[in-house]
N, C-alpha and C positions, 0 to 999 in steps of 0.2 A: 257571252262576251259583256263587259263593262270596262267605261269607264268613271271613274274615282269622281266627286260633284268637282272639285277643282281640276283636274286632266292630270295631275298629276302622276298619278299612276292607272296600271290597267291590267285584270283583272281576266282571265281563260282558264276553261272549262273544259275535260274531253272525254271522252267516251271511258278514258279505262278511271274515272274518276278523280282526278289528282288536276286541280285548279293551278295555277300559274301567275305571281304577280309582278310582276314589270314597272319599273320605277324610273319618273324623267328625269332625264341627267342636266348639274345645273350649268350653268359657265363653268364656274370651277373644276367641275368634275369630268367637264368634258377640254378641259385644259391640261388635266392632269392625267388623261387617255391620251393626248395630243392627235386628240379632231378638230378639225376646224368649224369654230361655232355659226352655226345658225340658225335661221331666224323661228324655221320649226323644230317643236319639243324633236328630241332624244331619247328613246327609251331603253333601258337595260333591264337584262333579268336581274329579279329578284329577290326571290324564294319562292319555290312547290313546296305542299304538300298535298297529302292523300286522305284528302279530304272524302268521300265514301266506296266502301267497299262491294261487295254484293249481298243481299241478306237473301237471297234468296235465286232457285233457277228462275221465276217469273221477276219478281226484282230484280235487276243489276245497275253497275253501279256507274252508269254515266249521269254523267250532270248535265242537266235539262235546261235549267238556268239560272246564276248569279246576278248580285244587286249589291255591291257599293252600301254602310249602312254611314247616313251622314249621326254626330254623337256633338253631345253638348263639348263636353272637352278636348276636342278636337283627336280623339282615337281613333282607328281604320278597322272596322268589320268588315266580311266579307258576308253577305248570306249564299249557301248553297243548295241546291235540290238536286234528286234523283229523283225517282220516277212516287216515293213515296215521304223520303225521309229531308225534315227541311234542317241545317246545320250552321251556328251562329261562331265563324272565326275570325277572332282576335290576330291582327296580323302590327309588330310592330318593332320598330327599326332602334337600332341598336350600335353602337362603332368598337368594332373587333379591331386588335392587333395581331400582324400577322409577320413570322419571321419570313426577312430576306434572306438574310446572309447567316451565319455564324460560324464559325472558328472554332472545331473541333475540340481543339488542343490551346487554348488562349493561353496568357504570360498574367497567371492570377499570381500576385503577392505571395509570401507566405503565409503571411499573417492569416490574413483569408483565403488564404485556402480551405482551410478546417469550414469557414465562415461558409464560405460558399458552398462545397458541397451539403453539408447539415443544411443550411436556404435546399437544394435539392431534393435532398432524401425528405425531411417535412413537410414540398411541397407534392405529394407524391400523387395525392385525394384531388389534387386539382387539374384541370378538364384542359388536355393536352392540343396542343398547335399542329397544323397538317404535320410537319416534319417528324414529330415524334418525343422532341425535346420543349420543357413545358416555357411556357412568357416568361411567366415567373424569375425563376432558375437565371433562362438566357440576359435577364434587362439586367439583374444581379450581379451578374456576372462581367457584363460590358460596363456599369460603370465603373466596371472598378481597370478598367481597361483602355476607354475610350475615352474620348470630350464625351458631351451629352449630346452637343450638338452630331457627330458624329455615329451616334451609337442610333441614335431618328432614324436620320437616314442608309444608314448598313443591318440594321436588325430587325427595326419595325414598321412595318404597314400598315397605315390605321387605313379603314374602308366602311364603308355602310354595309350594313346584313342585315336582315327578317326574320324571326321568331315567328311565329304560327302557333294557339291555340285552341281550340273547341268549346267554348261556351254556355256554349247552349245545342240541345237535342231537341228539334220537332218531331215527334211522329205518331202514327195512330192516328192522324185525325183526315186521312185522303183514302178513299174506298177506291176512286181510278186515278191514273195516271196524275203527275202534278205536272199542268204548263204552261206555269205562271206563279213568279214573286215579282211584288213591287215594295217598296218601301216609301211609308208616307212618310212628308213635309212636317207632321208633329217630330219626330226622330222618334217615335214613340211607339209603333202599331207596325204592318204592314199585309198584305193579305196575300194571301196564295189560292191557289184556282185551282179545279180540273175540269173533266170533262163535266159534270153539272152541279158542284155546289164550289164558292166560294168566300173562304174562312177567313176570316180576320184574329191576328196576334197583334197579344201585349211581346215588346223584343224581355223584356226582361221576365217572360211568367212561358215556361216550355211545356207544360202538361195542361196547359186548359186556350181556348182558341174560342170565338163564336161564329155560327153560322152567320151570313148576311147575304143570301143567294139561295136556294134550291130552286133546280128545276128539274126535280127529277118528279115524274106523274109518277100517280097512285099504281100506273098499269104502266112497265116499259115499253109494248109494242103501242104505245100512244106515246113513245120519245118522236119529236120531229123539226130538233135540232141543239147540238153543242155547245157548252162555252170551249173557246179558243185561245183564246188570250186575255188576261186581266190589265191594267196599268190606273195608278195613284195619279189622281189631278198633281199635278207638280208644284203649287205649292195652297190650296184652298185641302185642308186634311179633311174632305167634308163630301168632296164627290171623287166618282171613280167610273172608270170607263170599261167593260168587256163589250168585247166580241164573236160572234158567236157563228156557228157552219153552216147555215140563212145567209151570211151575207149583212148579217144588220150590227152594229154595232150603237151598244147599250146604256143610256150617260144615269149615275144614277146618286144622289141624295143622303146619303146616310141618316141624317135627319131626322130625317120622313116619318122614317121607322127601324122597328132593330131586326125585320126579315125586308131586304132589299127586290122584295121581285118583281117590283112596280118602276118600268123607266122612268125617270122625272122626259128622257129625251132617252127620244129613238130616232139617228140616222140610219133612213135608206137610201137606197140609192134609185129614185121615181124613174130615169129614166132607162132604165135593163130594159121594159115592158117591151114582149116582142115574144117571136119565135124562139119556146124554149123544150131543153130537149132530154134524151138520160144526164145529160153528164151539167146541164146551168146550173143548176146546184148544189154539186156537187165544185165546177169550178170559182164558184160565187163563197168559197170558205172564206174566213177571212183568216192568215196565219199569226199576219200580230198588227198590235199596234203601239202607233207612241203617240205624247203628244206634245205638242213644239214648246218649247222655257215661259213663253208667254199664255199659255194655258189653253187658248180659245181654238186653234187645231187642231187635227186627230191626222196622224198621216195610218193606212191603212195597208194592207200588203194580203191580196187572194192569187191564187195559181194565176193567172191572165193580165192583170192591172196593179199599179201602185195608183191608187188614191186621197188625195187630201181633204181634209174634211174642214170642214167651219160649219165649227157650235152654234152657233147662232145662225144656221141656215139646215133643217131637218134636213129637208130633200132631196137631194140631192149633192154629190161631192163637188167642190169650187174647181178641180183638177183631177185630169186622169191619167195617166201615166202609163203604155201600151208596154207590156215585156213580153208575154205567149205569144203574142198574136201569130206570129207564123206556125206555129204548134195546133192549131184550129184544126182541118183536117186530120190530124194525127190522134184526136185525145180517144177513139179506141183501143188505138197499142196503148195508150199513156195510160189509158185503166187497167188493160190485163196486165202490164209488166209494175203495177200501181207505181208508176213515178206522177200520174193526178195527185194524190197523196203528198206529196214532196211539201214541208214547211220551208215558207223563203222570213226569212226575217228583213226590217225594215229601219232605214234609221232618219234622224231631221239633224240638219247644222244646228248653230248654238245662232244663230238671227233666225232661220225658219223656214230660210231663201231655198234651200237642197234640201236638196233628196236623195237617197239611197237605196239604194237594196242590188238581190241575186239575182243571176240563172245560171243555165248550166252552163258547160266545159267551164266555169271557173272565170264564169264574166262581172264584173263590175258597174253597176249602171246606173248612171248621177244624172237626176235632173235639174231643172230648173222652174221656181215657179215665176210663167211676167216675162226670163230672161232664155233667150238661145232657143233650139228651135224642140221640138216637140220629140226628138231621137234621140233630145242628151245627147252623155257622155257614156263611150262602153269602150271598157277597159278589164283584158285578161290576168287575173291574179294569177300569175306562176311568172320563176326567174328567167324566164326564154319566151316571151310575150308573142314571138313568131310563131311559136309551132302551131302545128297543124293539130287540131282537138276529132278526140278519136272518136266511130264511128258507133262501135259495139258498147251498147249500156250492160252495167254490171248484171246479177241477180240478185234482186235485193231481199232483204229478212220481213217480216213485216212483224211490229211485235203488240206485244197484248195491249190494249186498252178496249176504252167504249166507242170508242171512236171508229176503230178497226172494226168492231163486231155489227159497229153500225156499217162499214164496207162490204164485211162476208152476206149480211141480209141484202145488199141489192144483189150482189154479184150472183147470186140464189138463181133468181130466174130473169137475172139482167146479164148473162154471160153473153156480149160479145167478142166477135167476132174479125180481127179484123182485114179491112179489105185494102189491096195494094202491097204498096213495097213498106219491108220495116224499116228502113232508113232516117233516119233525122240528121237534119242539120244542123246539130249540135250532139257534143258526149253525154249524155246521160247520166252517168258514170261519175264524172265530175264536177261538183254541185258547188257554187257559194252559199251556205245558209243564215252564215250568221257573221253578224258586221255593228259596226257601234260608230259615231259618229265621234270627234272630240271635243266637252263641250265651247271651247271659248275660240278652237283652230280649228282651218278646213284641213282636214287631219283624218283621216280612215280606216281604221286597224276590222279588217276582211280574215278571216280564216277561211284557205282552201286544204281541204286534206288534210294531213298533220300537220300544214305549214305555215305560221302567220304574216300576212303580207299592212305594210302600211303605202298609206298612200298620203301625201299634201300636193295642196293645190294653193 
């Protein structure tokens, strides 16, 4: 999911390949809907479209990532991707009239009756409205019956809606599953990343891309890390960051060379030295990174922690917020049921002070740097926030990607048997994986199951 740059629109993708667009309601729209005006944004459903279809048994329609695209002329575009194919969709708003009330036997004067009937017959090719009658005929018929002001109030209701159209399809450029897409501040290019490669695209050219990062070794047995997330700098079009399964964040300057295999800056947690177990590298894998609006700070999320990095200080994060510290004794069980490979998103507020991420039992965790306690704020994303979380985790299906193949290699020689009880203090089957922070307001949108929740502070 993601907000458009101005915050007026929110797009959400789902497992069925659909993308839903929600729009911010203005004060006039709130008054028309008899809603009281509030200081925080109110959103309403705008449109929904089928972005992707299943391409094969291995390539499903599930939306992995989506991003809004900035344009010079203010048009709205959405980039969406499944495992292999990226699509560019244009979302255009237009105003339509809908019939609210119509007299089936209007008192049309005799000299205009034939004209009205011919107007109806000649307009059969025009699109019809919801009740099956043509709006053009309705308006002509009404103009002979009611005063103009009364026609507008009784017959036609004007509302905003949106149309979508696929403008580009970017395909056949990734051998492994796409895990990230990010648009550039130059409003002309974007990147797509899979486990081993990052490609640079021009938005207007769908049949060609440039490989700027390639981590594939000549011998796959020498593979030590994979790319987990990639993000462009918010305003320097030559800078990007990508994270790895080893817990590193690489800052790359595309001006240095055509192939950016060598990082300009490498951010790593120097304070994480100490006892290392079989699970150390697995839980250190970064699932998501986000730049702050000023471009200096980077927020990262691994399985256990949420970390804030200063790009001017590469030795350690400036702040670490513990999310799953209570699950440390259960790493064996989490590994055996694959929960340890869950990928949680993270997000920052527009001012860069507050941070949020998700957890199990549909919990939303919110923290602030230098403000409040280390525990932060915890909210359960549900209609009934007082419900008790379930304890039994549902079985999971394992997706076929390179990182999962790597898990399989680990599993061959390191099958762990759980010790002690299998009970968890949280519900592993309900997890809040995806969320987004409004760019200008303290409003967070988060997806839990098949529901979308919004919280305002």
